[in-house]
N, C-alpha and C positions, 0 to 999 in steps of 0.2 A: 586378551586385551580388548578394551572397549573401542568400538568403531566410532569416530567423531561424526556428529550429524552433518547432513549435506548443507552446503552454504546456501543462504536465502537466494531465491531467484532474482530479487532486486536488492542490491547492497543498500544497507541503511545509510543515510546521509550523516555528515558530521552534525553535532549538536547545535552548531551555530547556524545551520542552513535554514532559509526561510521556506524551503520546498515543502509543500504539503501533499500527502498521499491520500488518494481516494481509494474506496474499496476496489474499483476496477483496476487500480494499479497505474492509471494515468495521473500526470501531475500538472498542476497549474500554478501560475505565480500568485503569491498571496496579495489580497486586495483589502486587507483589514485595516481599520484605523487603529488608533491608540487603545480604544476600548473594545477592540475586537469586532466592531460592527463593520459590515461590508459597505464599501463606498459605492455611490451610484456612478453609473458610467457617464461620460460627459454629455452624450445625446439626451440621456434621461434627465439630467440637470437642466439642459437648455429647455427641453420640453416643459418641465415643471415651472421653470421661471416664466415662460411664455404664458402657461396657464394661469399663473398668479397674476400676471400683468392683465390678461384678458378679464379675469374676475374683477380686478380693481377698476378697470375701464368701464365694465358694464355696470358695476355698482355705482360708480360716479355718475354715469349717464342716467341711470334710473333715478338717483337721488336728486340730480339737477332737474329732471323732468318732473318728479313729484313736487319739488319746491316751485318750479315754474307754474305749474297748473294752479297752485295755491295762490300765486302772486298776481296772475293776470286779472285785469278789471274787465267787467262785462256790462253790457247794455241790451235793452230790449229793442234792437234796431230792426229785426225782421219778424214778420208775422203775416198770416193769411188775411185776406180781405176779398170782397166781391170784385171780380174782374181782374184779379192778379194774374200776370202772364204764366203760362204753363211752363214747366221745367224744360229746358233744352238739353243738349248734349254738352258734356264738359262741365267745368266748374267756373263760377263767376264770383269774384270778390269785389266789394265796393271799398276802395281805399280813400280815406278822407284826412286832410290836414286841416284841423280846426284852428281858427284864429282867435279863440277865446282868450280874454286877458285875466280870467279868474285865477286866483292864487298867485298872480304876479305882483311883486312889490313895485312901488314907483321907481325904484332904481332899476329893476329889471325891465320895466317898460321903456325907460330911456336907453338902457344898454342895448336892447333888442330892436329899438326904433319901431315899436308897435303901437305907441300911442296909448290912450286910456279909454278908448271906445268900450263901452260896457256890453255891446251886442255880441251875440254868438253867431258867427257865420263860418264859412269854410273857404280857405284859400286854394285848396286842392281837391279835386274830385276825379277819381280814376277808376276805371273798371279794369280789373285784371282777369283775363280768361285764359284757362289752359285745359288741355284734354288730348285728343288725338292730334290736334293742331295747336299752334302757339308755342310758348306763351305769348300773349299779346297785352300790352298796356295801351288802353284807350282813354285819353284824357277828355274830360267834358269841361270846357271853359266855365269858370264860376259865373260868368255874366251870360251864359246861355238862357235864351228867352223861351221859357217852357211853361206848360200848365202845371200848377201846383194844386194837388187835390184839396178842394174846399176853399181855395184862395185865389182863383183865377190865374192869370198869366204874370209871371215875374221872373227875376233872375233866379237861376236854379239854386244858388247858395242861400237865397232867402228862405228856402223850405227848411233849412237847418235852424235858422233864427225863429221860424214860426212854429216848428213842431219837433225839433231835435232830430237825432239819428233816424227815428222811425219814419218821420215825414220825409226827410231827405231820401232815404232808401225807397219809399213808395214812389216819390217823384221821379227818381231815376228809372225804376222799373217801368212806370207808365210811359216815360219819354222814350225809352229804348226798346220796350218790348221784351226785355231780358228778365228772367227770374234770378235774383241775387241769392247765392248760397251762403255767403259770409260777409261779415262787415268788420273793418279794422279802422281805427281812428287814432291820430297822434296829434298832440297839441304843440304850441310853440316851444314851451319850455322843455317839454319831453323830447322834441326833435334835437334841441341844442345839447341836452345831456347825452342823447344816444351817439351823436357825432363826436362829442368830447371823449366818451368812453372808448371809442375806437381809435383815439389819438389823432383824430382828423381824417378827412377823406380827400383823395386826389381828383381834381376836376380841371378840365381844359376849357377855359373861358374863351368863347368864339371872338370877342372883341372887348375893347375897353368899356367898362361900365362905371357909371357914377350917378347915383340916385340918392338924394337926401331923404326921401320918404322911407325907403327900406334900409338905408345905411350902406348899400352895395357900393364898394369902391375897389374895383379890380382892373388890373391891366390884362390885356389879352395874353393868353398862354396858359400852360398847364401849371398848377400850383396846389398846395395842400391847404384846405380850408379847415378852421375849427368850427365848433358848433354855431357860434354867433355869426361868423362869416358865411357859412352854409345857409343859415336861416335868411340872411339878407339876400343872398344869391337867389334863393327859392321864391322870395317875395317880390323881387324887382320886376316891375312891368313898365316903368317909365323910360327905361333905357331902350326899349325895343320900339321899332316903327309899327309892329303889329300888336303892341300892348300885351294883353293877357295871353295871346297865342305864343308870344315869344317866351313869356314866363313858363308856360306849359312845358316847352322843350327843356328849359333849365331844371324844372322839377323832375321830369323823367330822367334827366342825366344824373341828378343827385341821388335818386332812388336806386338806380343802377350801381352807383359808386358805393353807397352804403351797403347794399346787398353783397357786392363783390368783395368788400373788405371783411364784413361780418362773417362770411362763410369761407374765408381764405384759410389755409392751414396755419398761418401765423396767428390767427385768432382762435380757431377751434381746438388746436392742440396745445394752447397755452392757457391753463385755468386762470391764471392771474389777469389775463385779458378777456377771456370768455365771460367769466362771472360778473365783472363789472358792466360789460356790455349787456348781458342778459338782465341784470338788475335794472339798468337804465331803460332798456326796452320795455320791460314788463311794467315799470312805473309810468311809462309814457303811453303805453298801448291800452286801448279799450276795444274789446271784440264782441261779437254777438254771443248769445247764450250757448250755441251749439258748436262753436269753434273749439275743438280739442287740441291737445299737444300735437297729434299727428297732422291735423289740418294746418296748424301754424308752422310745422316743420315743412310741409309741402309748400306752403306759400313762400317760405324762405328759399327753398330749392328752385322754385320757378323764377324768383326774382334774380337769383344767382345766374340762372341760364340767361336771362335777359342781359345781364352785366357782362356776360362773355359773348354776346353777339348772337345768341339763339333767339328765335322768335322775332318780334319787332314792336316798336312803339309808334303810336299814331295819335291823331286828334280827330274827333268827330268832324266830318266835312262841314265847311262854313260856306253859307251863302252871302251874308252881308253883315255888317256891323252898324246898324242904324241907331239913332237916338229915339227913345220912346218917352213921351211926355209923362212926368210923374215917376218914371223908372230910371231913366238915364241911358247911358250908352249900353247897348246890349249886343249879344252875339246870336245871329239866326242861323240855324243849321240848314244845310242843303237837304231838303226832305227826301229826295229821291236816293241820293248817294248814302245819306245816313241810314235809311231803310235797308239798303243793300249790305252796308257794313254790319249792322245789328242782325240781319238775317244769316249772315255768314257765322257770326258768333253763336247764334242759337243752334246752327247745324254743326258747329265745331268744325268748320272747313277753313281753308286759307282765306284771310280777309283781303278785300280789294284795296287798292290805293287810287286816289284821285288827286288831281291838281289842287283841289280845295282843302286837302288835309296833309 
């Protein structure tokens, strides 16, 4: 009689079972899809999704950067000349608000309350410094009475009318003793477009303002300003007892408000908000030949720091505001205090404060 074979060490499963046997004899639960392909574990799928998102974000950022570099407008604002101040520590930008009426229609001139003056001057002249100290925004009143190379003494903003960005930059360097590293300029219409692209900016007005020249008409208190309103607020000097000096404070306030909103997560993380803002900014902005994308990015970050209370804003110390025959009302700097301020900026140390600024 034939002896039956020994039973298998591991009983065979029923035909309907999904248990799979490996050569080692251990069993695992089946993880195959309909086509027999093994599914990825949840952690791997999450990791893959995050990787794809990172790639998309980086590609988006690189694409925007390449587009931005091609869009920015440039000018020959900075150059070497005999007697140019030596480079100091840190970085200095010259920020300029041009009051040119070029390319503005008659309707725009009326709406913006800028008149039809055909001259090119500057309503805003600010030095931004950052480095180991700062950032600092130092406003130079447009009526500052300084020497303009090749043209004698006049209001500092006349240098722009006489020789454009290059003469303005040279005049600022000679008056302050600072070497400027970069230059950035925005015009009237561009400023309006930038603010509108952000959906307006929030500004706290210190007192009631009513000025028919600039169109400023505000009640005291915090409010959201559109582009036209923000421009009138930045241009108003007749509502302040100290004239141009009061306007300087309003301009510094607006710059901080724009930087704060532009670099907020609500703008940066929303392409439908970021791209219109970048487009408006690049159309409005003119920079020096050497200002690259990283320089502009650093500029924005430093302005954002100021908007959040880091660093400080100030005005060059003032000695007097006399009237000069043939020139008009001017602003004279306090020579000793101004020299101390600019010396601190050159050395990239904490700037002093005075009662005159």
